C-alpha positions as CSV (number, residue, x, y, z in Angstrom):
1,M,-40.0,-3.2,32.4
2,I,-38.3,-5.8,33.9
3,S,-36.0,-3.9,35.9
4,Q,-32.4,-5.1,36.4
5,T,-33.2,-6.4,40.0
6,E,-35.8,-8.2,39.2
7,M,-33.2,-9.9,36.6
8,A,-30.8,-10.4,38.1
9,S,-33.0,-12.6,40.3
10,N,-34.0,-14.2,37.4
11,N,-31.3,-15.4,36.3
12,E,-29.5,-17.0,39.6
13,E,-33.1,-19.4,40.4
14,S,-32.2,-20.0,37.2
15,I,-28.9,-21.7,38.1
16,I,-30.6,-22.6,41.4
17,E,-32.5,-24.9,39.9
18,R,-29.6,-26.0,37.0
19,F,-27.8,-27.0,40.5
20,A,-31.1,-28.7,41.9
21,K,-31.0,-30.6,38.4
22,D,-27.5,-32.0,39.3
23,C,-28.0,-32.6,42.8
24,E,-30.7,-35.4,41.3
25,L,-28.5,-36.6,38.8
26,R,-25.8,-37.0,41.5
27,G,-28.7,-39.5,43.5
28,F,-28.9,-36.7,46.5
29,S,-32.3,-37.4,48.0
30,S,-35.5,-35.3,47.4
31,E,-34.9,-33.7,51.0
32,S,-31.7,-32.8,51.0
33,I,-32.2,-31.3,47.2
34,R,-34.9,-28.8,48.4
35,S,-33.1,-27.9,51.8
36,Y,-30.1,-26.8,49.7
37,K,-32.4,-25.0,47.5
38,G,-34.4,-23.6,50.0
39,N,-30.6,-22.3,51.8
40,L,-29.5,-20.8,48.8
41,E,-32.6,-19.2,48.2
42,I,-32.9,-17.2,51.3
43,I,-28.9,-15.9,50.7
44,A,-29.9,-14.7,46.8
45,K,-32.7,-13.0,47.9
46,F,-30.5,-11.4,50.8
47,L,-27.7,-10.7,48.6
48,I,-29.4,-8.8,45.5
49,E,-32.0,-7.0,48.4
50,N,-28.3,-5.7,49.2
51,S,-26.7,-5.2,45.3
52,L,-24.7,-8.0,45.9
53,S,-25.2,-11.3,43.8
54,I,-25.0,-15.5,44.8
55,L,-22.3,-15.8,41.8
56,K,-20.3,-13.9,42.8
57,L,-18.5,-14.5,46.2
58,D,-15.8,-12.9,47.6
59,R,-14.7,-12.8,51.8
60,Q,-16.6,-9.4,51.9
61,S,-19.4,-10.5,50.8
62,L,-19.6,-14.0,52.8
63,K,-18.9,-12.4,56.0
64,L,-22.1,-9.9,55.0
65,V,-24.1,-13.1,54.7
66,L,-22.3,-15.3,57.7
67,R,-23.7,-11.8,59.5
68,Y,-26.8,-11.7,58.6
69,L,-27.6,-15.4,59.3
70,R,-26.0,-15.1,62.8
71,K,-27.3,-11.8,63.6
72,E,-30.7,-11.0,61.2
73,R,-32.2,-14.5,61.3
74,Q,-30.7,-15.3,64.7
75,L,-29.6,-18.7,63.3
76,Y,-27.5,-21.8,65.2
77,F,-24.1,-22.6,65.1
78,T,-25.0,-26.0,63.5
79,T,-28.0,-24.8,61.3
80,V,-25.1,-22.1,59.7
81,K,-23.5,-24.5,58.8
82,V,-25.7,-26.2,56.4
83,Y,-26.9,-23.4,55.0
84,F,-22.8,-22.8,54.5
85,S,-23.0,-26.6,53.1
86,A,-25.6,-25.4,50.4
87,L,-23.3,-22.8,49.4
88,S,-20.3,-24.7,49.0
89,S,-21.8,-27.4,46.9
90,F,-23.2,-24.7,44.7
91,Y,-19.7,-23.2,44.5
92,Q,-18.9,-26.2,43.9
93,F,-21.4,-26.9,40.4
94,L,-20.0,-23.8,39.0
95,T,-16.8,-24.5,38.8
96,W,-17.7,-27.7,37.2
97,E,-19.6,-25.6,35.0
98,G,-17.2,-23.1,34.2
99,L,-19.4,-20.0,35.6
100,A,-17.0,-19.3,38.7
101,E,-13.0,-20.0,39.0
102,N,-12.9,-20.6,42.4
103,N,-14.5,-22.2,45.4
104,P,-14.3,-18.9,47.6
105,V,-16.5,-20.4,50.5
106,F,-14.7,-23.2,51.2
107,P,-11.2,-21.6,53.1
108,F,-14.0,-19.3,54.4
109,R,-15.8,-22.0,56.2
110,D,-12.8,-23.7,57.5
111,R,-11.0,-19.8,58.9
112,Y,-15.0,-19.0,60.2
113,L,-17.1,-21.6,60.8
114,K,-14.9,-24.4,62.5
115,Q,-15.3,-24.8,65.5
116,P,-12.4,-25.2,68.3
117,K,-11.2,-28.7,69.6
118,Y,-12.9,-28.7,72.5
119,Q,-16.0,-28.4,70.9
120,N,-16.1,-31.1,68.5
121,D,-18.0,-33.9,69.1
122,A,-20.6,-33.4,69.3
123,R,-22.3,-36.2,70.0
124,S,-20.5,-36.4,73.6
125,R,-22.5,-33.6,74.2
126,R,-25.5,-33.9,73.0
127,K,-28.5,-34.2,75.1
128,L,-29.4,-37.6,76.6
129,I,-32.4,-38.4,79.2
130,S,-32.9,-41.0,81.3
131,I,-35.1,-43.9,80.4
132,K,-37.5,-42.5,82.5
133,D,-37.4,-39.2,81.2
134,M,-38.4,-40.8,78.0
135,A,-41.4,-42.7,79.8
136,M,-42.1,-39.0,81.3
137,L,-42.5,-37.1,78.1
138,L,-44.7,-39.6,75.8
139,S,-47.1,-40.1,78.6
140,T,-47.3,-36.1,78.7
141,I,-48.2,-36.2,75.1
142,L,-52.1,-37.0,74.1
143,N,-51.3,-36.3,70.5
144,T,-51.3,-39.9,68.4
145,R,-49.1,-38.7,65.8
146,D,-46.5,-36.6,67.8
147,K,-46.3,-39.6,70.4
148,A,-45.7,-42.7,67.3
149,I,-43.4,-40.7,65.8
150,I,-41.1,-39.8,68.9
151,T,-41.8,-43.3,70.2
152,L,-40.5,-44.9,66.5
153,L,-37.9,-42.8,66.7
154,A,-36.4,-43.8,70.1
155,K,-37.2,-47.5,70.2
156,T,-35.4,-47.9,66.3
157,G,-33.1,-45.1,65.8
158,I,-33.8,-43.9,62.5
159,R,-33.3,-40.5,60.9
160,R,-36.1,-38.2,60.3
161,G,-35.6,-38.4,56.4
162,E,-35.5,-41.9,57.1
163,L,-39.1,-41.8,59.0
164,I,-40.7,-39.6,56.6
165,D,-40.1,-41.8,54.0
166,I,-41.8,-44.9,55.3
167,D,-44.8,-45.7,53.8
168,L,-48.1,-47.9,55.3
169,E,-47.0,-51.3,53.0
170,D,-43.1,-51.1,54.7
171,V,-44.4,-52.0,57.9
172,D,-44.4,-55.2,58.3
173,W,-47.0,-56.0,61.5
174,I,-46.4,-59.8,62.0
175,E,-42.6,-59.6,62.1
176,Q,-43.0,-56.2,63.9
177,S,-40.2,-54.7,61.0
178,I,-39.9,-51.9,58.9
179,E,-38.3,-51.9,55.6
180,L,-36.7,-48.2,55.2
181,K,-36.3,-46.7,51.9
182,V,-32.9,-46.7,50.0
183,K,-30.2,-44.0,51.5
184,R,-26.9,-43.7,51.2
185,K,-26.7,-43.1,54.9
186,R,-27.9,-46.4,55.7
187,S,-26.1,-50.1,54.4
188,N,-29.3,-52.2,56.5
189,R,-33.1,-51.3,55.9
190,L,-34.4,-53.4,58.1
191,V,-35.6,-52.5,62.0
192,F,-37.6,-53.8,64.2
193,F,-40.6,-53.1,67.1
194,D,-41.4,-54.0,69.8
195,D,-44.9,-54.7,71.2
196,E,-45.2,-51.1,72.9
197,C,-44.3,-49.2,69.7
198,A,-47.0,-51.5,68.2
199,R,-49.6,-50.6,70.2
200,V,-48.5,-46.4,69.6
201,L,-48.3,-47.2,65.9
202,K,-51.5,-48.9,65.2
203,R,-53.5,-46.0,67.7
204,W,-51.7,-43.4,65.7
205,L,-53.2,-45.4,62.2
206,R,-57.0,-45.1,63.4
207,S,-56.4,-41.8,64.2
208,R,-54.4,-41.1,60.7
209,R,-57.7,-40.3,58.4
210,N,-59.3,-37.8,61.1
211,Y,-56.3,-35.1,59.3
212,G,-58.3,-35.6,55.6
213,V,-55.2,-38.0,54.0
214,K,-55.2,-37.5,50.0
215,Q,-56.3,-41.0,48.9
216,D,-53.2,-41.0,47.0
217,C,-51.2,-40.4,50.0
218,R,-49.1,-43.9,51.5
219,A,-47.2,-41.8,53.8
220,L,-47.5,-43.9,57.9
221,F,-47.0,-40.1,58.6
222,V,-48.9,-36.9,57.6
223,G,-49.6,-33.5,58.8
224,E,-52.8,-31.1,58.9
225,H,-52.9,-30.8,55.2
226,G,-52.9,-34.7,54.7
227,K,-49.9,-35.5,52.8
228,R,-46.9,-36.3,53.7
229,L,-45.3,-35.3,56.7
230,R,-41.8,-33.0,56.2
231,R,-38.5,-32.8,58.1
232,H,-39.7,-29.7,59.6
233,G,-43.1,-31.0,60.7
234,V,-40.7,-34.0,62.7
235,Y,-38.7,-31.3,64.2
236,R,-41.6,-29.3,65.6
237,A,-43.3,-33.1,66.8
238,V,-39.9,-33.5,69.0
239,T,-39.1,-30.8,70.3
240,K,-42.8,-28.7,71.0
241,H,-43.2,-31.8,73.9
242,A,-40.0,-31.6,74.6
243,E,-40.0,-28.3,75.3
244,K,-43.2,-28.6,77.6
245,T,-41.2,-31.0,79.8
246,G,-38.2,-29.1,79.9
247,F,-35.4,-31.0,77.9
248,H,-35.6,-28.6,75.0
249,Q,-33.9,-24.9,75.3
250,P,-34.7,-23.5,72.4
251,E,-32.9,-19.7,73.0
252,S,-29.8,-21.5,73.9
253,D,-26.8,-22.1,72.3
254,R,-25.4,-25.0,73.8
255,I,-26.1,-28.3,71.2
256,E,-27.1,-29.8,74.8
257,D,-30.0,-27.8,75.6
258,H,-31.3,-29.1,73.0
259,F,-33.4,-32.1,72.3
260,T,-34.2,-32.5,68.7
261,P,-35.0,-36.0,66.7
262,H,-31.3,-36.7,66.2
263,C,-31.3,-36.5,70.0
264,C,-33.6,-40.3,70.2
265,R,-31.3,-41.6,67.5
266,H,-28.4,-41.2,70.5
267,W,-30.9,-42.2,73.4
268,F,-31.8,-45.3,71.3
269,T,-27.4,-46.1,70.9
270,T,-26.7,-45.5,74.0
271,H,-29.4,-47.4,76.0
272,L,-29.3,-50.4,73.9
273,R,-25.2,-50.4,74.5
274,R,-25.7,-49.7,78.6
275,N,-28.0,-53.2,77.9
276,G,-26.2,-55.1,76.8
277,I,-26.5,-55.3,72.9
278,Q,-23.3,-57.0,70.9
279,R,-21.1,-53.6,69.5
280,E,-21.8,-55.3,66.0
281,L,-24.9,-56.0,66.1
282,L,-26.0,-52.4,67.4
283,K,-24.1,-50.7,64.4
284,E,-26.6,-52.9,62.4
285,L,-29.4,-52.1,63.4
286,R,-28.2,-48.5,63.1
287,G,-27.8,-49.1,59.7
288,D,-23.6,-48.0,59.9
289,S,-22.1,-47.9,56.8
290,R,-19.5,-51.3,56.5
291,G,-16.3,-49.2,57.0
292,E,-13.9,-52.3,56.6
293,A,-14.1,-54.7,53.3
294,I,-14.9,-57.5,56.1
295,D,-18.0,-56.0,57.0
296,I,-19.4,-56.8,53.4
297,Y,-19.2,-60.9,54.1
298,D,-20.4,-60.8,57.6
299,H,-23.9,-61.2,57.5
300,I,-26.4,-61.2,60.4
301,D,-28.5,-63.6,61.1
302,R,-31.8,-61.6,61.3
303,K,-32.9,-63.6,64.1
304,E,-30.3,-63.7,66.2
305,L,-30.7,-59.4,65.1
306,K,-34.3,-59.5,66.5
307,R,-33.6,-61.6,69.4
308,A,-30.7,-59.1,70.4
309,Y,-33.0,-56.1,69.3
310,L,-36.0,-57.3,71.6
311,A,-33.3,-58.4,74.7
312,A,-32.2,-54.8,74.5
313,V,-34.8,-52.0,73.7
314,P,-35.1,-50.5,76.7
315,T,-39.4,-50.6,78.3
316,L,-41.2,-47.3,78.6
317,G,-44.7,-48.9,79.6
318,I,-46.5,-46.2,77.5
């Protein structure tokens, strides 16, 4: 006989699955959908264990969720915000489908998850290491895959999700460029890499076969089971080496004490800018969205972009 708890769990899992399919229709990436589902399932399980339901949230139950994520799971503030972002999107879906009257998460986030103004600019506080420190970090890494991951992140400024979606055929070894997959956040999909990055990537490709890669797997980066590397795998590849060199302090609550994959994008942007690259060319390399109508018509010559990149990208001696 199925218990009421099991019935409630099955019902909530079914609605979370419907939400995931709705996200798919709206064009969300597979990684975003996976992240949303995982976060919602963790919250739903906690609530069911406390005789509550993710489908009937109020201020008190939301406070319990917040306390659980912060105190019991000991998540960082930014990670807690990600969980509540998923929860808010879920409630937008519920109201759209007529399964909830309103979204109680939105005003709750505004009250409890809003950082003070002096803390708002996370970009300015994100850890930035010097060119010398980046070279030192990479020189300590013996694992060819992890070294290639950090080198590519630093040399191109691409995001974690963009990196894991790269397939072998996306890399043009003659032009030393990569055609990234279509992403909502990215405008220009073409990125370049220099000679030393090419050497590191080729070393990784020679050892890639040692990971027992599945025959149909075309991913540039794979995990230990021979399948496409996932977001957490990239995060671990960066942070475990950064922790060994003292750049990443996982126990700290301060964003400036953490060196994560996104810090490589921050590093790329800052050092290319310091090396004198034009602002509009840097924006193109970063794939920033074109904010003004005139940007759509401002076509940048590919050869000019590559020349500017090669002149400004830091050499690391690796």
